C-alpha positions, 0 to 999 in steps of 0.5 A, spaced: 906 660 491 904 654 487 908 649 491 904 651 497 897 650 493 900 643 490 903 640 497 900 644 502 892 643 501 890 644 508 892 651 508 885 655 507 884 658 500 882 665 503 890 666 506 893 665 499 892 672 497 893 675 503 899 680 503 902 677 510 901 670 508 905 671 501 911 675 505 911 669 510 912 664 504 917 668 501 921 669 507 921 662 509 923 660 502 929 665 502 931 662 508 931 655 506 934 657 499 940 661 503 941 655 508 942 650 502 946 655 498 951 656 504 951 648 505 953 647 498 959 652 499 961 649 505 961 642 503 965 644 497 970 647 501 970 641 506 970 636 500 976 633 502 976 633 509 974 628 514 966 626 515 965 630 521 965 637 519 961 635 513 956 631 517 955 637 522 954 642 516 949 638 513 945 637 519 946 645 520 943 646 513 936 643 516 936 644 523 937 652 522 932 653 517 927 648 521 928 652 528 927 659 524 921 656 521 918 654 527 920 661 531 918 665 525 911 662 524 910 663 531 912 670 531 907 672 525 901 668 528 902 672 534 902 679 530 896 676 527 892 675 533 894 681 536 892 685 530 885 681 530 885 683 538 885 690 536 
């Protein structure tokens, strides 16, 4: 959470202590961390292979969590809007 407070100052302070915000931050951090760990394992396994699979693994290590982040944040925002509408 301190990372968000330092490097994402545009996030309104009132959200920092909200359970949904905290859970969302933990989920996104976990997905990114898992993606990098999996990429490290895959790249280690492909260390002596050709460059094509290594580049693909590196690209996927970023593209997958980016897509997940976009979709998950949209999902959470939709849930928040629905909760406010009720």
